[in-house]
C-alpha positions in Angstrom: -85.5 -8.3 -106.1 -88.7 -10.0 -105.1 -89.2 -13.8 -104.5 -92.0 -16.0 -103.5 -92.5 -16.8 -99.8 -91.9 -20.4 -100.2 -91.6 -23.4 -98.0 -88.0 -23.4 -97.6 -88.2 -19.7 -96.1 -90.8 -20.8 -93.8 -89.0 -23.9 -92.6 -85.7 -22.1 -92.2 -87.2 -19.2 -90.4 -88.9 -21.8 -88.0 -85.7 -23.6 -87.4 -84.0 -20.4 -86.5 -87.0 -19.6 -84.1 -86.9 -23.0 -82.5 -83.4 -22.6 -81.9 -83.9 -19.2 -80.1 -86.6 -20.8 -77.9 -84.2 -23.6 -76.8 -81.5 -20.9 -75.6 -81.2 -20.4 -71.9 -83.6 -17.6 -70.8 -82.1 -14.1 -69.9 -83.1 -14.8 -66.3 -81.3 -18.0 -66.2 -78.3 -16.6 -67.9 -77.9 -13.7 -65.5 -78.3 -16.2 -62.5 -75.6 -18.4 -64.1 -73.4 -15.3 -64.7 -73.7 -14.3 -61.0 -72.9 -17.8 -59.8 -70.0 -17.9 -62.3 -68.5 -14.6 -61.1 -68.9 -15.5 -57.4 -67.1 -18.9 -57.6 -64.4 -17.4 -59.8 -63.9 -14.6 -57.1 -63.8 -17.1 -54.2 -61.3 -19.4 -55.9 -59.0 -16.6 -56.9 -59.3 -14.8 -53.6 -56.9 -16.9 -51.5 -53.4 -15.8 -52.3 -51.9 -18.7 -50.6 -54.0 -21.3 -52.3 -51.4 -21.9 -54.9 -48.4 -20.0 -53.4 -49.2 -16.8 -55.2 -49.7 -18.4 -58.6 -51.9 -16.4 -61.0 -55.3 -17.9 -61.3 -57.3 -17.4 -64.4 -61.2 -18.3 -64.4 -62.9 -18.6 -67.9 -65.9 -20.4 -69.3 -65.8 -23.5 -71.5 -68.5 -25.5 -73.2 -71.8 -24.4 -74.7 -72.0 -21.0 -73.1 -68.6 -20.0 -74.5 -69.6 -21.1 -78.0 -73.2 -19.8 -77.8 -74.9 -23.2 -78.3 -76.8 -23.6 -75.1 -80.0 -25.6 -75.0 -82.6 -25.6 -72.4 -82.8 -28.8 -70.6 -85.8 -31.1 -70.7 -88.2 -30.8 -67.6 -86.3 -33.3 -65.6 -82.8 -32.2 -66.2 -80.6 -29.5 -65.1 -78.4 -27.5 -67.5 -74.7 -27.2 -66.8 -72.2 -24.2 -66.5 -68.6 -25.4 -67.1 -65.7 -23.2 -66.1 -61.9 -23.7 -66.1 -59.8 -22.7 -63.1 -56.3 -22.4 -64.6 -53.5 -22.2 -62.4 -50.4 -20.6 -64.1 -47.6 -22.8 -63.0 -46.2 -26.0 -64.4 -47.9 -29.3 -63.9 -44.6 -31.2 -63.9 -43.9 -33.0 -60.8 -47.3 -32.5 -59.4 -50.0 -34.8 -58.2 -53.2 -34.4 -60.5 -55.4 -35.8 -57.8 -54.0 -33.4 -55.2 -55.1 -30.5 -57.5 -58.7 -31.7 -57.6 -58.5 -32.2 -53.8 -57.3 -28.6 -53.3 -60.1 -27.1 -55.4 -62.7 -29.3 -53.6 -61.5 -28.2 -50.1 -61.3 -24.7 -51.1 -64.9 -24.8 -52.1 -66.0 -26.7 -48.9 -64.3 -23.9 -46.9 -67.3 -21.6 -48.2 -70.5 -21.7 -46.2 -72.6 -21.2 -49.4 -70.8 -24.0 -51.4 -69.8 -26.7 -49.0 -73.3 -28.5 -49.2 -73.2 -28.3 -53.0 -70.0 -29.8 -53.7 -69.7 -33.1 -55.5 -66.5 -35.0 -56.6 -66.3 -36.0 -60.2 -63.6 -37.6 -62.3 -62.1 -34.5 -63.8 -63.8 -31.6 -62.1 -65.5 -30.4 -58.9 -69.3 -29.9 -59.3 -71.4 -27.5 -57.6 -75.2 -28.4 -57.5 -77.6 -25.6 -57.4 -81.0 -27.3 -56.7 -83.6 -26.8 -59.5 -81.3 -24.3 -61.3 -78.1 -26.0 -62.6 -74.9 -27.6 -61.9 -71.6 -26.0 -62.2 -68.6 -27.9 -63.1 -65.2 -26.4 -62.4 -62.2 -27.9 -64.0 -58.8 -27.4 -62.6 -56.0 -27.1 -65.2 -52.3 -26.1 -65.6 -50.6 -24.8 -68.7 -49.3 -27.6 -70.9 -46.6 -25.6 -72.3 -44.9 -22.2 -71.5 -45.6 -19.2 -73.6 -48.9 -18.2 -75.3 -50.1 -21.8 -76.1 -53.6 -22.2 -74.6 -53.3 -26.1 -74.3 -53.6 -27.2 -70.8 -53.2 -30.4 -68.5 -56.2 -31.4 -66.5 -56.5 -34.0 -63.7 -58.3 -37.4 -64.3 -59.1 -39.4 -61.1 -59.6 -42.6 -63.0 -56.4 -42.4 -65.0 -54.6 -41.1 -61.9 -52.7 -38.9 -64.5 -52.9 -35.7 -66.5 -55.0 -35.5 -69.6 -54.5 -33.0 -72.5 -57.1 -30.4 -73.4 -57.6 -26.8 -74.7 -60.9 -25.2 -73.9 -59.8 -21.7 -75.2 -58.4 -23.0 -78.4 -61.6 -25.2 -79.0 -63.8 -22.2 -78.6 -61.7 -20.1 -81.1 -61.9 -23.0 -83.6 -65.7 -23.4 -83.3 -66.3 -19.6 -83.6 -64.0 -19.6 -86.7 -65.7 -22.5 -88.2 -69.0 -20.8 -87.7 -67.6 -17.6 -89.6 -68.9 -15.6 -86.6 -66.9 -12.7 -85.0 -67.2 -13.1 -81.4 -66.5 -10.2 -79.1 -63.3 -10.3 -77.2 -63.4 -11.4 -73.7 -63.1 -8.5 -71.3 -60.8 -9.3 -68.5 -61.6 -8.1 -64.9 -59.5 -9.2 -62.1 -58.5 -12.3 -64.2 -62.1 -13.5 -64.3 -63.4 -13.4 -67.9 -67.2 -12.8 -68.4 -69.3 -15.0 -70.3 -69.8 -13.9 -74.0 -73.1 -12.1 -74.8 -75.9 -14.1 -76.4 -76.3 -13.5 -80.2 -79.6 -12.4 -81.2 -81.7 -14.7 -83.4 -81.0 -12.5 -86.5 -77.1 -13.2 -86.4 -76.9 -16.7 -85.0 -74.6 -18.6 -87.3 -76.2 -21.6 -89.1 -73.6 -24.0 -87.8 -74.3 -22.8 -84.2 -78.1 -23.0 -84.5 -77.7 -26.5 -86.2 -75.6 -27.7 -83.2 -78.5 -26.5 -80.9 -80.9 -28.6 -82.8 -78.6 -31.7 -83.0 -78.2 -31.4 -79.1 -82.1 -31.1 -78.6 -82.9 -34.0 -80.8 -80.3 -36.1 -79.0 -81.9 -35.0 -75.6 -85.3 -36.2 -76.7 -84.1 -39.3 -78.5 -82.2 -40.4 -75.4 -84.6 -39.1 -72.8 -85.2 -42.5 -71.3 -81.6 -43.6 -71.6 -79.5 -40.5 -71.0 -76.4 -42.5 -70.3 -76.2 -43.7 -73.8 -76.3 -40.3 -75.3 -73.5 -39.0 -77.2 -71.8 -36.1 -75.4 -72.3 -32.6 -76.7 -68.7 -31.8 -77.6 -68.4 -34.9 -79.8 -71.6 -33.8 -81.7 -70.4 -30.3 -82.0 -67.0 -31.2 -83.1 -68.2 -33.5 -86.0 -70.7 -30.8 -87.1 -68.0 -28.1 -87.2 -65.4 -30.5 -89.1 -67.9 -31.3 -91.9 -69.5 -27.9 -92.1 -68.8 -26.3 -95.4 -70.3 -22.7 -95.2 -73.9 -23.6 -96.0 -76.0 -20.3 -95.6 -79.1 -21.7 -93.8 -79.9 -23.9 -90.9 -81.6 -26.4 -93.0 -78.9 -26.7 -95.6 -76.5 -26.9 -92.7 -78.2 -29.8 -90.9 -78.8 -31.8 -94.1 -75.1 -31.5 -95.1 -73.8 -32.3 -91.6 -76.1 -35.4 -91.2 -75.3 -36.6 -94.6 -71.4 -36.2 -94.0 -71.4 -37.8 -90.6 -73.2 -40.6 -92.0 -70.7 -41.1 -94.8 -67.9 -40.8 -92.1 -69.6 -43.8 -90.1 -69.8 -45.8 -93.2 -66.1 -45.3 -94.2 -65.0 -46.2 -90.8 -64.0 -49.9 -90.1 -64.0 -49.1 -86.6 -65.5 -46.4 -84.3 -64.9 -42.8 -85.2 -62.1 -41.1 -83.4 -63.0 -37.4 -82.7 -60.0 -35.3 -81.7 -60.0 -32.0 -80.2 -59.1 -29.7 -83.4 -57.3 -27.4 -81.1 -55.3 -30.1 -79.3 -54.9 -33.4 -81.2 -53.7 -35.2 -77.9 -57.4 -35.1 -76.7 -59.6 -37.8 -77.8 -63.0 -36.4 -77.3 -64.6 -39.8 -78.2 -62.6 -41.8 -75.6 -65.9 -42.6 -73.7 -66.5 -45.1 -76.7 -63.4 -47.2 -75.8 -64.4 -50.5 -74.4 -68.1 -49.6 -74.9 -69.1 -50.6 -78.3 -72.9 -50.3 -77.3 -72.4 -46.5 -76.8 -71.0 -46.1 -80.2 -73.8 -48.2 -81.8 -76.3 -45.9 -79.9 -74.5 -43.0 -81.7 -74.6 -44.5 -85.1 -78.4 -45.4 -84.7 -79.1 -41.9 -83.5 -77.3 -40.3 -86.5 -79.1 -42.4 -89.0 -82.4 -42.1 -87.3 -82.0 -38.2 -87.4 -81.1 -38.3 -91.0 -84.3 -40.2 -91.8 -86.4 -37.9 -89.9 -84.7 -34.7 -91.4 -85.3 -36.0 -94.8 -89.0 -36.9 -94.1 -89.3 -33.5 -92.8 -88.0 -31.8 -95.9 -90.4 -33.8 -97.9 -93.4 -32.6 -96.3 -95.5 -29.8 -97.8 -98.3 -29.0 -95.5 -98.0 -26.6 -92.6 -99.7 -28.9 -90.1 -97.5 -31.8 -91.1 -94.3 -30.0 -90.7 -95.4 -28.5 -87.3 -96.2 -32.2 -86.1 -92.8 -33.4 -87.4 -91.0 -30.5 -85.8 -92.7 -31.1 -82.4 -91.8 -34.8 -82.7 -88.2 -34.0 -83.2 -87.6 -30.9 -81.0 -90.4 -30.8 -78.5 -93.9 -29.5 -78.5 -93.6 -26.6 -76.4 -90.7 -24.7 -78.2 -92.2 -25.6 -81.8 -95.6 -24.2 -80.8 -94.0 -21.1 -79.6 -92.0 -20.7 -82.7 -95.1 -21.3 -85.0 -97.2 -18.8 -83.1 -94.4 -16.3 -83.3 -93.9 -16.8 -86.9 -97.7 -16.5 -87.7 -97.9 -13.2 -85.7 -95.0 -12.0 -87.5 -96.1 -12.8 -91.0 -99.6 -11.2 -90.4 -98.1 -8.0 -88.9 -95.5 -7.7 -91.8 -98.0 -8.4 -94.3 -100.1 -5.7 -93.1 -97.2 -3.5 -93.0 -94.3 -3.3 -95.5 -94.1 -6.8 -96.5 -91.6 -9.6 -95.6 -87.9 -10.5 -96.5 -85.5 -13.3 -95.8 -82.1 -12.7 -94.6 -79.1 -15.0 -95.3 -79.4 -16.9 -92.0 -83.0 -17.9 -92.9 -84.8 -15.6 -90.6 -87.9 -13.8 -91.8 -87.7 -10.1 -91.1 -89.1 -6.8 -92.3 -88.3 -5.9 -95.9 -86.5 -2.8 -94.7 -83.8 -5.0 -93.0 -80.4 -4.4 -94.5 -79.3 -7.2 -96.8 -82.8 -8.6 -97.0 -84.4 -10.1 -100.0 -88.0 -8.9 -100.4 -90.9 -11.5 -100.3 -94.2 -11.0 -102.3 -97.2 -10.3 -100.0 -100.1 -12.8 -99.8 -98.3 -15.7 -101.0 -98.1 -18.9 -99.0 -97.3 -22.4 -99.7 -99.9 -25.0 -99.3 -102.7 -22.6 -100.3 
């Protein structure tokens, strides 16, 4: 089957490539994984730390669901991990758990100057690299349930969460089969990055939403909606759209509907643990919720404008405005080079994810040579 190489193919291919450019570089990822493993080893090395209880270290957040986004120039990216101590939380002081993890890190010559106390975690600051947030936790229930209890300084109490369950939920919503975590000495390695050809449209859309958020709130970062709220809303309304463009269009439309139907603020619960309100930051701070609503509506308007454009230059300018000049320019150059090379070779094709590839690629649909919209 041969089809014309149209605007929708080009735009979706660009969105895939922009998303790929936003991912943490291989060098950054290797460094992050080295730091992650080292911290995990140090925390689990002391057998007396929790009276011999098993300590499990595993990633959470964007690295565990493959939705990492390169930070803007003045920001550091974060690497989140959970330090789960396999013993009951009942009768234990949540603040004491945070203090214990904090002291253990300060006992290390490498970490002691990097330690920063946060509300629910202990942060390690690596200058000009990233910060690593270490979330202590105890199982919420006995048995195979992955729900956990985590300490909260402000509440001076335990809070509900489920990082492992959330990762499984998002991966399932993305219709992506993740590789099983390989466990070594109770430290689970970070999942491998997916290649651009197989990045699920939902995950690519989440990357773009987070990037637009970072640019939109660059001068007012404290008002920005947190990533897990945006990711959860996108995952909840996603209905299996096959391309990044279709996914973003659908997600923005559906979130806008949810906002208009709600008399109060949206309540975004952890799909894997309904006891955890991921959007609790909006409680008592209506201005933050209003910022979120304005952000979503602005994103929707700009996205609709993008899809109405026909000329390549206009599309490029809009994408630069929304996602940044550098990553967009790189994506356009890469696409142009790929198109030229493929036209001179065996032609182009488009796979389901929206990425333009060689026509010999499995499951690809061939595209006629020497056709281009806007000519």
